[in-house]
C-alpha positions in Angstrom: 41.0 141.0 -36.7 37.3 140.9 -35.9 35.5 137.6 -35.9 32.2 139.0 -37.3 32.9 140.0 -40.9 31.8 143.4 -42.2 31.3 144.3 -45.8 34.5 146.3 -46.1 38.1 145.1 -47.0 39.8 142.1 -45.5 43.5 141.2 -46.1 44.4 137.9 -44.5 47.9 136.4 -44.4 49.0 138.1 -47.6 52.5 137.2 -49.0 54.0 138.7 -52.2 57.5 138.4 -53.6 59.1 139.9 -56.6 62.1 137.6 -57.6 64.2 137.4 -54.4 62.5 140.4 -52.8 59.7 139.9 -50.2 57.5 142.9 -50.8 54.7 141.8 -48.4 55.0 139.3 -45.6 52.1 137.8 -43.7 50.0 141.0 -43.9 46.6 141.0 -42.3 44.3 144.0 -41.6 40.8 145.2 -42.4 39.0 148.4 -43.4 35.4 149.0 -42.5 32.7 150.6 -44.7 33.1 154.4 -44.5 36.5 154.1 -42.8 39.7 155.6 -44.0 42.7 153.3 -43.2 46.0 155.0 -43.9 48.9 152.7 -44.8 52.2 154.5 -44.0 55.9 153.5 -44.0 59.2 154.5 -45.7 59.9 154.0 -49.3 59.9 150.3 -50.2 57.7 149.3 -47.3 55.0 147.7 -49.4 52.4 150.5 -49.6 51.9 150.5 -53.4 52.1 146.7 -53.5 49.3 146.5 -51.0 47.1 148.8 -53.2 47.9 146.8 -56.3 47.1 143.5 -54.6 43.7 144.9 -53.6 43.1 146.3 -57.1 44.0 143.0 -58.8 47.0 144.4 -60.6 49.1 141.9 -58.7 48.2 138.5 -57.4 49.4 137.4 -53.9 51.6 134.3 -53.6 49.4 133.3 -50.7 46.6 134.7 -48.6 43.2 136.1 -49.5 41.7 139.5 -50.4 38.0 140.1 -49.7 36.1 143.3 -50.7 32.4 143.9 -50.0 31.9 140.4 -48.5 33.3 138.5 -51.4 36.7 137.0 -52.0 38.4 138.7 -55.0 41.9 137.2 -54.6 42.0 135.7 -58.2 39.5 138.0 -59.9 40.7 140.4 -62.6 40.7 144.1 -61.9 37.6 144.9 -63.9 35.6 142.5 -61.8 36.5 144.0 -58.4 34.8 147.4 -58.6 37.7 149.3 -57.2 38.7 152.9 -57.7 42.4 153.4 -57.7 44.5 156.6 -57.9 48.0 155.7 -59.1 51.0 157.5 -57.7 52.2 157.9 -61.3 48.9 159.7 -62.3 48.5 157.6 -65.5 46.6 160.3 -67.5 45.7 159.9 -71.1 47.7 162.5 -73.0 45.2 163.0 -75.9 42.3 163.7 -73.5 41.5 166.9 -71.7 41.1 167.2 -67.9 37.3 166.6 -68.0 37.5 163.6 -70.3 40.3 162.1 -68.2 38.1 162.4 -65.1 35.1 160.9 -66.9 37.0 158.1 -68.6 36.5 155.4 -65.9 32.8 156.1 -65.7 32.5 155.5 -69.4 34.2 152.1 -69.2 32.0 149.2 -70.6 31.6 147.7 -67.2 30.1 150.9 -65.8 28.0 152.3 -68.6 24.8 151.0 -67.0 25.6 152.8 -63.8 26.4 156.3 -65.2 24.5 158.2 -67.9 26.1 161.3 -69.5 24.1 163.6 -67.2 25.4 161.8 -64.1 28.9 161.8 -65.5 28.9 165.6 -66.2 27.5 166.2 -62.7 30.1 164.1 -61.0 33.0 165.6 -63.1 31.9 169.1 -62.2 31.6 168.2 -58.5 35.1 166.7 -58.1 36.8 169.4 -60.2 35.2 172.0 -57.9 36.4 170.1 -54.9 40.0 170.1 -56.0 39.9 173.7 -57.5 40.4 172.4 -61.0 37.2 173.7 -62.7 38.9 176.4 -64.7 41.4 173.8 -66.2 38.8 171.3 -67.5 39.7 171.9 -71.2 43.5 171.6 -70.7 45.5 168.6 -71.9 47.9 166.8 -69.5 51.1 168.4 -71.0 49.7 171.8 -70.2 49.4 171.0 -66.5 51.9 171.2 -63.6 52.7 168.1 -61.6 50.4 169.1 -58.8 47.6 169.8 -61.3 48.1 166.4 -62.9 47.9 164.8 -59.5 44.5 166.5 -58.9 43.2 165.2 -62.2 44.1 161.6 -61.2 42.5 162.2 -57.8 39.3 163.5 -59.4 39.1 160.4 -61.7 39.2 158.2 -58.6 36.8 160.2 -56.6 34.2 160.5 -59.4 33.4 156.8 -59.1 31.1 155.0 -56.6 33.2 151.8 -56.1 33.3 149.1 -53.5 36.6 150.6 -52.3 38.8 153.6 -52.8 42.6 153.1 -53.2 44.6 156.3 -52.9 48.4 156.0 -53.5 50.0 159.2 -52.3 47.0 161.3 -53.4 48.2 164.7 -52.3 52.0 164.4 -52.1 52.7 166.7 -55.1 50.5 169.5 -54.0 51.8 172.8 -52.4 51.5 172.9 -48.7 48.5 175.2 -48.5 46.4 173.2 -50.9 47.5 169.9 -49.4 46.3 171.0 -45.9 43.0 172.3 -47.4 42.3 169.1 -49.4 43.3 166.8 -46.6 40.2 167.8 -44.6 37.9 168.0 -47.6 38.9 164.6 -48.9 38.5 162.9 -45.5 35.0 164.5 -45.1 34.0 163.1 -48.5 35.5 159.6 -48.0 34.0 159.0 -44.6 30.6 160.1 -45.9 30.7 157.2 -48.4 29.6 153.7 -47.5 32.8 152.1 -48.6 36.3 151.8 -47.1 39.3 153.7 -48.3 43.0 152.8 -48.3 45.2 155.9 -48.2 48.9 155.2 -48.8 51.4 157.8 -47.8 55.1 157.9 -46.6 54.1 161.0 -44.5 53.3 159.6 -41.1 51.7 162.8 -39.9 49.5 162.9 -43.0 48.4 159.4 -42.2 47.5 160.3 -38.6 45.5 163.3 -39.7 43.3 161.6 -42.3 42.8 158.1 -40.9 40.4 156.4 -38.6 43.1 153.7 -38.2 46.7 153.5 -39.3 48.6 150.5 -40.6 52.4 151.0 -40.3 54.4 148.9 -42.8 58.2 148.5 -42.7 60.0 146.1 -44.9 56.7 144.5 -46.0 55.6 143.6 -42.4 52.8 145.2 -40.4 54.4 146.8 -37.4 51.3 148.2 -35.8 47.6 148.7 -36.7 45.7 151.0 -34.4 44.0 154.4 -34.1 46.1 157.5 -34.7 46.4 158.4 -31.0 47.8 155.0 -30.1 50.2 155.0 -33.0 51.6 158.4 -31.9 51.6 158.0 -28.1 52.2 154.3 -27.8 54.3 153.0 -30.7 54.6 149.2 -30.7 58.4 149.2 -31.2 61.3 151.5 -31.9 60.8 151.2 -35.7 57.4 152.8 -35.4 58.7 155.4 -33.0 61.5 156.4 -35.4 58.9 156.8 -38.2 56.0 158.6 -36.6 56.2 162.2 -35.5 57.3 165.7 -36.5 60.0 165.3 -35.4 60.1 161.6 -34.6 60.4 160.3 -31.0 63.8 160.6 -29.4 65.3 157.2 -28.4 67.8 156.9 -25.6 69.5 153.7 -24.4 70.0 153.2 -20.7 68.8 151.2 -17.7 66.1 151.3 -15.1 66.8 151.8 -11.5 64.7 152.1 -8.3 65.5 155.0 -6.1 63.6 156.3 -3.1 60.5 154.5 -4.1 60.6 155.8 -7.7 61.5 154.2 -11.0 64.1 156.1 -12.9 65.6 155.8 -16.4 69.3 156.5 -16.3 72.3 156.7 -18.7 75.5 158.6 -18.7 73.9 161.9 -19.6 70.3 161.9 -18.2 68.0 160.8 -15.4 64.3 160.6 -16.1 61.6 159.8 -13.5 59.0 157.5 -14.9 55.3 157.6 -13.9 53.7 155.1 -11.5 51.7 153.3 -14.3 54.9 152.7 -16.2 56.5 151.3 -13.1 53.6 148.9 -12.6 53.7 147.7 -16.2 57.5 147.1 -16.2 57.5 145.3 -12.8 54.8 143.0 -14.0 56.8 141.7 -17.0 60.1 140.5 -18.2 62.6 142.6 -20.1 66.3 142.8 -20.8 68.6 144.8 -18.5 69.1 147.5 -21.1 66.0 149.5 -22.2 65.3 152.2 -24.7 63.4 155.3 -23.5 61.2 157.0 -26.1 60.4 160.7 -25.4 58.6 163.1 -27.7 60.2 166.5 -28.7 57.4 168.3 -27.0 58.2 166.7 -23.6 61.6 168.4 -23.4 61.8 171.7 -21.6 64.6 174.4 -21.3 65.0 175.4 -17.7 67.1 178.0 -16.0 69.9 176.8 -13.7 71.1 173.3 -12.9 68.8 171.2 -10.8 68.7 167.5 -9.8 66.2 166.7 -12.6 68.0 168.6 -15.4 70.9 167.7 -17.7 73.2 169.6 -20.0 72.9 169.5 -23.8 74.9 171.3 -26.5 73.0 172.9 -29.3 73.7 171.3 -32.7 71.1 173.3 -34.8 68.2 175.7 -34.4 65.3 175.7 -36.8 62.7 178.4 -36.3 59.2 177.7 -37.8 57.4 180.8 -36.6 55.0 179.5 -33.9 57.6 177.0 -32.7 61.3 176.1 -33.0 63.0 172.7 -33.3 66.4 172.5 -31.5 68.7 169.6 -32.1 71.2 169.1 -29.3 73.9 166.7 -28.3 73.0 164.8 -25.1 75.9 162.5 -24.2 76.3 160.2 -27.2 72.9 161.0 -28.6 71.4 163.8 -30.7 67.9 164.7 -29.5 65.3 167.0 -31.0 63.2 169.3 -28.8 60.2 171.3 -30.0 59.7 174.6 -28.1 56.7 176.8 -28.6 58.0 179.7 -26.5 61.8 179.9 -26.9 64.5 182.5 -27.6 66.8 181.8 -30.4 69.5 179.3 -29.5 73.0 179.5 -31.0 75.0 176.5 -32.2 77.3 175.3 -29.4 75.3 176.9 -26.7 74.9 174.7 -23.6 71.3 174.3 -22.4 69.9 173.1 -19.2 67.0 170.8 -20.1 64.5 168.6 -18.4 63.0 165.5 -19.9 59.4 164.9 -18.7 58.8 161.2 -18.3 55.0 161.3 -17.9 54.4 160.3 -21.5 57.6 158.4 -22.1 57.5 155.0 -23.7 59.9 152.2 -22.5 61.1 149.6 -25.0 63.0 146.4 -24.4 66.6 146.9 -25.2 67.0 143.5 -27.0 63.7 143.2 -28.9 63.0 146.9 -29.1 59.3 146.2 -28.6 57.3 148.4 -26.2 57.2 147.0 -22.7 
């Protein structure tokens, strides 16, 4: 992390266990003021635990948490000035939508900050943002799951805290509203002067909302970088398997030199790698076996058999309107290809395909780290 501290969030060497389970292991990253940092990973990766540690709902076994230039590791939640949206919503059943949203602003620790006029104004603002204005008088039991989630989101957004903590803030919304809110929420959060942690298991959501992305798997930070780097240059095969729609294809094989070019080869495919990849690989040490990572959009259907093509048998065809995803057997592997201009492919059809190596990532076969 940076040596010059900013007034955002700092997590340093955080460890947290629950009984025999290591939920968080040696976790360090930061979030700058006005920056959205997405924390993504599969279920059980430690995303919610990270939020709870920052909020003070859990205490780390070791390590430090700093918010707004002060260490808060041992402070109780009410002394941290955080705004947290819980994945479970945590709405008060006897309060209507408006009162649930206003509740945190009326807490004893915040009464000096918000008068009733300010509370009403902020409640109206966030309800309009999330298209909930017409439901302000409803009780939680009269709402759908997606509507309850928006109430919880409004309650978090209404505050002006030292940090926003969003635990899966839009996961229960329908696709259309989720896409609309994603942009609106990011616009609002980056306009603030405080950092935001946005936790989500959806890696593509993480890439779309964040300035930087922290990838957690089994409680360990696998990669912390900007969205472009996470997508195009995953640090290891675990990140490669997680990020993408669909995720990166991974093929085991070996590297060979032929006619001045560097090739990846296994029993089913040969891929020519670019010169910059060759220079990087020849300058370091790696095992004899490697793993080639190639995105679904870097696979092309071609007509006829040529030297740089291979045969793949269609396993499934999924049309999505503007594009289609074809799963196909390539030797011992099943690969996924994303075609934007393709005719319908039938199961068991044999395709002639070309894998473009220009954007391929090569991983060490033993460590599975990017070379």
